[in-house]
C-alpha positions as CSV (number, residue, x, y, z in Angstrom):
1,X,0.0,0.0,0.0
2,X,2.8,2.4,0.9
3,X,4.5,1.6,-2.4
4,X,1.3,2.4,-4.3
5,X,0.9,5.8,-2.5
6,X,4.6,6.7,-3.2
7,X,4.1,5.8,-6.9
8,X,1.0,7.9,-7.2
9,X,2.7,10.9,-5.6
10,X,5.7,10.5,-7.9
11,X,3.5,10.2,-11.0
12,X,1.6,13.3,-9.9
13,X,4.8,15.3,-9.6
14,X,6.4,14.3,-12.9
15,X,4.1,16.3,-15.2
16,X,4.5,19.5,-13.2
17,X,8.3,19.1,-13.1
18,X,8.6,18.2,-16.8
19,X,6.7,21.4,-17.8
20,X,8.5,23.7,-15.4
21,X,9.9,26.7,-17.1
22,X,11.3,29.9,-15.9
23,X,8.6,32.6,-15.8
24,X,8.8,34.6,-19.1
25,X,9.4,38.3,-19.0
26,X,8.7,41.0,-21.6
27,X,11.4,43.2,-23.1
28,X,10.7,45.9,-25.7
29,X,13.2,46.2,-28.5
30,X,12.6,49.0,-31.1
31,X,8.8,49.1,-30.4
32,X,8.3,45.3,-30.4
33,X,7.6,43.4,-27.2
34,X,9.5,40.1,-27.0
35,X,8.4,37.3,-24.5
36,X,11.7,36.0,-23.3
37,X,13.4,33.7,-20.7
38,X,16.9,33.3,-19.3
39,X,16.5,29.5,-19.3
40,X,18.6,28.7,-22.4
41,X,18.5,25.2,-24.1
42,X,21.6,23.2,-23.5
43,X,22.1,22.5,-27.2
44,X,22.9,26.2,-27.9
45,X,25.5,26.7,-25.1
46,X,29.2,27.0,-25.9
47,X,31.8,29.0,-27.7
48,X,31.2,29.8,-31.4
49,X,34.3,30.4,-33.5
50,X,34.6,32.4,-36.7
51,X,34.4,29.9,-39.5
52,X,35.0,27.3,-36.8
53,X,38.6,28.4,-36.3
54,X,39.0,31.4,-34.0
55,X,38.1,35.1,-33.4
56,X,35.8,36.8,-33.5
57,X,33.7,34.7,-31.2
58,X,30.3,34.4,-29.6
59,X,29.9,32.6,-26.3
60,X,26.6,31.5,-24.8
61,X,26.6,30.4,-21.1
62,X,24.0,28.5,-19.1
63,X,23.6,31.5,-16.6
64,X,22.3,33.7,-19.4
65,X,25.6,35.6,-19.9
66,X,28.2,35.5,-22.6
67,X,30.3,37.5,-25.0
68,X,29.9,38.9,-28.4
69,X,33.0,39.9,-30.4
70,X,32.7,42.1,-33.4
71,X,35.3,41.8,-36.2
72,X,38.7,43.3,-35.2
73,X,37.4,44.5,-31.9
74,X,37.5,43.3,-28.2
75,X,34.8,41.1,-27.0
76,X,31.7,42.7,-25.4
77,X,29.9,41.1,-22.4
78,X,26.3,40.3,-23.1
79,X,23.2,39.2,-21.2
80,X,21.1,36.7,-23.1
81,X,17.4,35.8,-23.2
82,X,15.7,33.4,-25.6
83,X,12.4,34.1,-27.4
84,X,9.6,32.0,-25.7
85,X,5.9,31.5,-25.9
86,X,3.6,32.5,-23.0
87,X,4.3,29.2,-21.2
88,X,8.1,29.7,-21.3
89,X,8.8,27.2,-24.1
90,X,11.5,28.4,-26.5
91,X,10.2,29.2,-30.0
92,X,11.9,27.5,-32.9
93,X,11.7,28.3,-36.6
94,X,11.8,24.7,-38.0
95,X,13.1,23.9,-41.5
96,X,13.2,20.2,-40.7
97,X,13.7,17.9,-37.7
98,X,17.5,18.3,-38.1
99,X,17.5,22.0,-39.0
100,X,16.0,24.8,-36.9
101,X,16.7,28.2,-35.4
102,X,16.2,30.0,-32.1
103,X,16.1,33.8,-31.7
104,X,18.1,35.3,-28.8
105,X,17.6,38.8,-27.4
106,X,20.9,40.2,-26.1
107,X,21.8,43.2,-24.1
108,X,25.3,44.6,-24.7
109,X,27.5,45.3,-21.6
110,X,30.3,47.9,-21.3
111,X,31.6,48.6,-24.8
112,X,33.6,51.2,-26.5
113,X,32.2,50.1,-29.9
114,X,29.7,52.7,-31.1
115,X,27.8,50.0,-33.1
116,X,26.9,48.2,-29.9
117,X,26.3,50.9,-27.2
118,X,26.4,49.7,-23.6
119,X,22.9,48.8,-22.4
120,X,21.4,48.5,-25.9
121,X,19.6,45.4,-27.1
122,X,19.9,43.4,-30.3
123,X,18.8,40.0,-31.8
124,X,21.0,37.0,-32.7
125,X,19.8,33.8,-34.3
126,X,21.3,30.4,-33.4
127,X,20.8,27.9,-36.2
128,X,21.2,24.2,-35.5
129,X,22.3,22.0,-38.4
130,X,22.2,18.7,-36.7
131,X,22.7,16.8,-40.0
132,X,26.0,18.6,-40.4
133,X,26.9,18.4,-36.7
134,X,27.2,22.2,-36.2
135,X,25.4,25.2,-34.6
136,X,25.9,28.6,-36.1
137,X,25.5,32.3,-35.0
138,X,25.4,35.0,-37.6
139,X,26.1,32.5,-40.4
140,X,29.8,32.5,-39.6
141,X,30.4,31.7,-35.9
142,X,30.4,27.9,-35.7
143,X,30.4,25.3,-32.9
144,X,30.6,21.6,-33.3
145,X,27.7,19.7,-31.7
């Protein structure tokens, strides 16, 4: 009997834990409200290298921070959110089961680069090409899966 009660309690908790997402927040970028979350999918985390070889880089960390490095400039710290639906599930633009894209909203940290003013926001796409074994940012910063 105790075992059956334990199983029932465990089964009742599983759906609520499986659907648990960080509460989404709203950030306005250039007049458009984005529903976003700092809970980033593990498959996009890591360091993206220019043409898969070196600088400039983009780095995406699990804590919602990272760096963005423009060409021939020092890296800029960034805060990162992912575009999500009202339930907190990341939105994906799907080409196929093996090819899809996430949209990230980033806030640039301290920077001397006038193209990326400190505190300003921008968008970055992360494209996963699982059939090729890579993930890509800006079509040129590549990370092996």
